[in-house]
DORO-615360 format. One record per residue: x, y, z of N, C-alpha, C in turn; residue in three letters. Coordinates in pm, whole numbers, padded with zeros to 5 digits, always signed. Layout:
<pts>
XYZXYZXYZALA;...
</pts>
This chain:
<pts>
-00494+13585+10013-00355+13620+10011-00280+13546+09899MET;-00310+13417+09884-00244+13339+09778-00281+13396+09642ILE;-00409+13429+09624-00453+13488+09497-00385+13622+09471GLY;-00371+13703+09575-00305+13832+09563-00159+13814+09519TYR;-00086+13725+09587+00054+13699+09552+00066+13646+09409LEU;-00024+13554+09373-00021+13498+09238-00047+13607+09134ALA;-00140+13699+09164-00166+13812+09074-00042+13897+09054ASP;+00025+13929+09164+00145+14013+09156+00256+13944+09076ARG;+00277+13816+09100+00379+13741+09026+00345+13738+08878ILE;+00221+13708+08846+00177+13698+08707+00185+13834+08639THR;+00143+13939+08708+00154+14075+08652+00299+14109+08619ASP;+00389+14072+08708+00532+14097+08685+00580+14024+08560TYR;+00541+13897+08546+00583+13819+08429+00528+13878+08299PHE;+00404+13928+08302+00346+13991+08184+00418+14121+08153VAL;+00441+14202+08258+00508+14332+08241+00649+14315+08184LYS;+00720+14214+08230+00856+14188+08182+00859+14107+08053GLU;+00740+14080+07998+00724+14004+07874+00784+13864+07882GLU;+00779+13806+08001+00822+13667+08020+00711+13574+07972ILE;+00586+13619+07993+00469+13546+07943+00380+13645+07870ILE;+00293+13592+07783+00200+13680+07712+00077+13703+07799SER;+00010+13814+07777-00110+13845+07856-00222+13744+07830SER;-00219+13678+07713-00320+13576+07682-00305+13453+07772GLU;-00183+13428+07817-00156+13311+07903-00164+13344+08052ASP;-00206+13466+08083-00205+13513+08221-00281+13421+08316ARG;-00401+13378+08280-00484+13298+08372-00418+13163+08402SER;-00353+13105+08303-00286+12976+08323-00170+12993+08423VAL;-00092+13097+08404+00022+13122+08493-00023+13165+08632TYR;-00134+13237+08640-00187+13276+08772-00226+13150+08848LYS;-00297+13059+08782-00336+12934+08848-00213+12854+08891TYR;-00114+12844+08803+00009+12773+08837+00080+12836+08955GLY;+00081+12968+08960+00142+13039+09073+00066+13013+09202SER;-00067+13012+09194-00149+12984+09313-00120+12845+09368GLU;-00116+12746+09278-00090+12609+09321+00050+12596+09382VAL;+00148+12660+09319+00286+12655+09370+00296+12720+09508THR;+00238+12838+09523+00241+12908+09652+00170+12826+09759ILE;+00054+12773+09726-00021+12692+09823+00058+12568+09864SER;+00124+12505+09769+00205+12386+09799+00321+12422+09891THR;+00388+12531+09862+00500+12576+09946+00451+12607+10088ILE;+00337+12675+10097+00280+12706+10229+00246+12578+10304VAL;+00179+12484+10238+00140+12359+10304+00259+12280+10354GLY;+00360+12265+10270+00480+12191+10309+00552+12263+10423ILE;+00561+12394+10415+00628+12472+10519+00556+12459+10654SER;+00424+12463+10651+00347+12451+10775+00365+12311+10836VAL;+00366+12208+10754+00388+12072+10805+00525+12062+10872ILE;+00626+12115+10807+00762+12113+10865+00765+12195+10994ILE;+00700+12310+10995+00696+12393+11115+00626+12321+11231LEU;+00513+12257+11202+00443+12180+11305+00535+12068+11357ILE;+00603+12002+11266+00696+11897+11306+00808+11950+11395GLY;+00862+12066+11362+00968+12126+11444+00915+12164+11582LEU;+00798+12227+11586+00739+12268+11714+00708+12147+11801ILE;+00662+12040+11739+00627+11917+11813+00748+11831+11844ALA;+00865+11873+11798+00985+11791+11819+00982+11665+11733GLY;+00912+11673+11620+00895+11559+11530+00937+11597+11388GLN;+01052+11663+11375+01097+11711+11244+01116+11595+11146ALA;+01179+11488+11191+01200+11373+11102+01066+11314+11058LEU;+00971+11306+11150+00839+11254+11113+00771+11343+11010ASP;+00790+11474+11019+00727+11562+10920+00786+11538+10782SER;+00917+11519+10775+00982+11492+10646+00937+11358+10590ILE;+00935+11255+10675+00891+11122+10630+00745+11125+10586LEU;+00661+11198+10660+00521+11212+10624+00508+11272+10484PHE;+00581+11382+10460+00575+11448+10329+00626+11357+10218LEU;+00735+11284+10244+00791+11193+10143+00695+11080+10108LEU;+00610+11041+10202+00512+10936+10175+00381+10992+10122CYS;+00332+11097+10185+00200+11150+10153+00193+11211+10013PHE;+00293+11290+09978+00286+11364+09852+00280+11272+09729ILE;+00368+11172+09716+00356+11085+09598+00225+11007+09593PRO;+00180+10961+09708+00054+10887+09710-00059+10979+09668VAL;-00062+11098+09722-00169+11193+09691-00168+11236+09545ARG;-00051+11253+09487-00040+11294+09347-00106+11190+09255ILE;-00078+11065+09280-00122+10960+09187-00254+10893+09222TYR;-00299+10901+09348-00425+10836+09383-00544+10927+09369THR;-00520+11058+09364-00632+11152+09352-00704+11164+09484GLY;-00832+11203+09477-00911+11211+09598-00970+11348+09621GLY;-00983+11383+09746-01050+11505+09788-00979+11630+09737TYR;-01057+11723+09683-01005+11853+09643-01090+11959+09714HIS;-01027+12035+09801-01097+12141+09873-01132+12253+09776ALA;-01232+12332+09813-01273+12439+09723-01195+12569+09745ASP;-01109+12574+09848-01020+12689+09866-00882+12638+09907THR;-00781+12721+09885-00645+12682+09925-00634+12673+10077TYR;-00708+12759+10147-00706+12755+10293-00760+12621+10344LEU;-00874+12578+10291-00932+12449+10332-00840+12334+10295LYS;-00774+12343+10180-00681+12239+10138-00567+12228+10238CYS;-00505+12341+10272-00392+12338+10364-00435+12301+10506ASN;-00555+12343+10547-00604+12304+10679-00627+12153+10687LEU;-00684+12096+10582-00707+11951+10583-00575+11875+10577SER;-00479+11926+10502-00346+11865+10494-00280+11864+10632PHE;-00288+11978+10702-00230+11988+10837-00307+11899+10935CYS;-00438+11892+10921-00519+11807+11009-00479+11661+10995ALA;-00454+11617+10873-00411+11478+10851-00276+11455+10919VAL;-00185+11550+10907-00054+11535+10970-00065+11535+11122PHE;-00144+11624+11177-00161+11629+11322-00226+11499+11372ILE;-00325+11450+11299-00387+11321+11336-00283+11209+11334ALA;-00198+11210+11234-00089+11111+11226+00000+11120+11350TYR;+00041+11242+11387+00127+11259+11504+00058+11212+11632LEU;-00070+11245+11647-00144+11204+11766-00152+11052+11775ILE;-00187+10988+11665-00195+10841+11664-00057+10781+11689VAL;+00043+10829+11618+00178+10775+11631+00232+10785+11773LYS;+00207+10898+11836+00264+10923+11969+00179+10866+12083ASN;+00063+10811+12052-00024+10760+12158-00058+10612+12143ASN;+00006+10545+12051-00017+10401+12034+00070+10326+12134ILE;+00010+10241+12214+00092+10159+12303+00186+10069+12223PRO;+00308+10057+12269+00411+09980+12198+00365+09837+12168ALA;+00283+09781+12256+00238+09643+12239+00151+09622+12115GLN;+00080+09726+12073-00009+09709+11957+00037+09789+11835ILE;+00150+09856+11845+00197+09941+11735+00215+09862+11606GLU;+00280+09746+11612+00303+09665+11493+00171+09618+11433PHE;+00081+09569+11518-00048+09518+11469-00129+09630+11405ILE;-00137+09745+11473-00212+09857+11419-00150+09907+11288LEU;-00019+09912+11282+00049+09953+11158+00017+09856+11045SER;+00018+09727+11074-00016+09627+10973-00159+09644+10924ALA;-00250+09675+11014-00391+09699+10977-00401+09822+10887VAL;-00331+09931+10924-00333+10053+10842-00272+10029+10704PHE;-00163+09954+10699-00099+09923+10570-00194+09841+10484ILE;-00256+09739+10543-00349+09654+10468-00469+09735+10418ALA;-00523+09821+10505-00638+09903+10466-00602+10000+10355ALA;-00484+10060+10363-00446+10155+10259-00420+10085+10126SER;-00355+09968+10132-00333+09892+10008-00466+09849+09945LEU;-00557+09801+10026-00688+09760+09976-00761+09878+09913LEU;-00756+09993+09979-00821+10112+09926-00761+10152+09791THR;-00629+10150+09783-00563+10187+09657-00599+10085+09548VAL;-00594+09956+09579-00627+09854+09480-00770+09866+09430PHE;-00863+09900+09520-01004+09906+09483-01045+10040+09418LEU;-00985+10150+09462-01038+10280+09422-00947+10369+09339LEU;-00818+10350+09348-00725+10445+09285-00719+10427+09134ALA;-00703+10536+09064-00705+10674+09110-00847+10728+09111PRO;-00870+10824+09198-01002+10886+09208-00999+11015+09126ILE;-01092+11024+09032-01099+11143+08948-01182+11250+09017GLU;-01148+11373+08991-01221+11486+09048-01258+11580+08934ASN;-01373+11646+08948-01417+11740+08844-01313+11848+08817ASP;-01239+11887+08921-01138+11991+08905-01008+11940+08845ASN;-00993+11808+08841-00870+11750+08788-00904+11621+08711LYS;-00963+11637+08591-01002+11519+08513-00881+11448+08452PRO;-00900+11321+08417-00795+11245+08351-00807+11263+08200PHE;-00693+11263+08133-00689+11276+07988-00616+11156+07930TYR;-00665+11107+07817-00599+10997+07748-00581+10877+07839GLY;-00460+10826+07845-00431+10707+07925-00386+10737+08067GLY;-00414+10860+08116-00369+10897+08250-00426+10808+08359GLU;-00552+10770+08347-00614+10690+08454-00542+10557+08471LYS;-00513+10489+08363-00441+10361+08369-00300+10383+08422VAL;-00234+10485+08371-00097+10516+08415-00094+10550+08563ARG;-00186+10637+08609-00190+10674+08750-00227+10555+08839TYR;-00310+10467+08790-00345+10347+08868-00221+10262+08891ARG;-00145+10239+08785-00023+10158+08798+00077+10224+08892ARG;+00094+10353+08876+00190+10425+08961+00143+10426+09106ILE;+00014+10452+09128-00036+10457+09266-00022+10323+09335SER;-00045+10214+09263-00027+10081+09321+00121+10056+09349ILE;+00208+10091+09256+00352+10072+09276+00403+10154+09394ALA;+00365+10281+09400+00409+10366+09511+00358+10312+09644VAL;+00232+10272+09648+00175+10219+09772+00243+10090+09814SER;+00271+10003+09720+00342+09879+09752+00483+09906+09804LEU;+00554+09995+09739+00690+10030+09782+00689+10089+09922ILE;+00599+10183+09947+00592+10244+10081+00551+10143+10186LEU;+00464+10050+10149+00421+09946+10244+00538+09853+10277SER;+00614+09815+10176+00730+09728+10199+00836+09799+10282LEU;+00859+09927+10255+00956+10004+10334+00908+10014+10479VAL;+00780+10040+10498+00725+10049+10634+00738+09917+10707SER;+00703+09808+10639+00714+09676+10702+00860+09644+10730ALA;+00947+09679+10637+01090+09654+10655+01148+09732+10771GLY;+01095+09852+10796+01143+09934+10907+01119+09865+11040ALA;+01013+09786+11050+00985+09712+11174+01079+09594+11192TYR;+01134+09547+11082+01224+09432+11091+01362+09472+11145MET;+01394+09601+11134+01526+09649+11181+01535+09657+11329LEU;
</pts>
């Protein structure tokens, strides 16, 4: 379905001479990625609304998306698998968040923060065959991924202080 929609959008742009037919494949891919991203974000928000966790869905997206952009990692071989794994991560987050006893919530959060920071420091960014790094991107993405992770960790820790 995403491929079909991207084809229709790209065909329209070529027909209206907004893009050249030589650039069609590039714009089709860009349309596919954009549509898939919109679908993924919409489904996360919908799950959050259905679960009565709308604010959590927004906070999840605000944290997950920047980290994922700069740290790299898993790339599914279809848009469906990508969006399913994205939703699975969010649902797992909701399950853990809503089932942690209050007595260990702070300790478990500190462990998750420490583990994520350690992972980012040791591994980020992760290159993928489908998304290789060019020029100085790896160094730049490493710095950004560490900065983003540190900022999110400090905000998370600060939220417990309130």
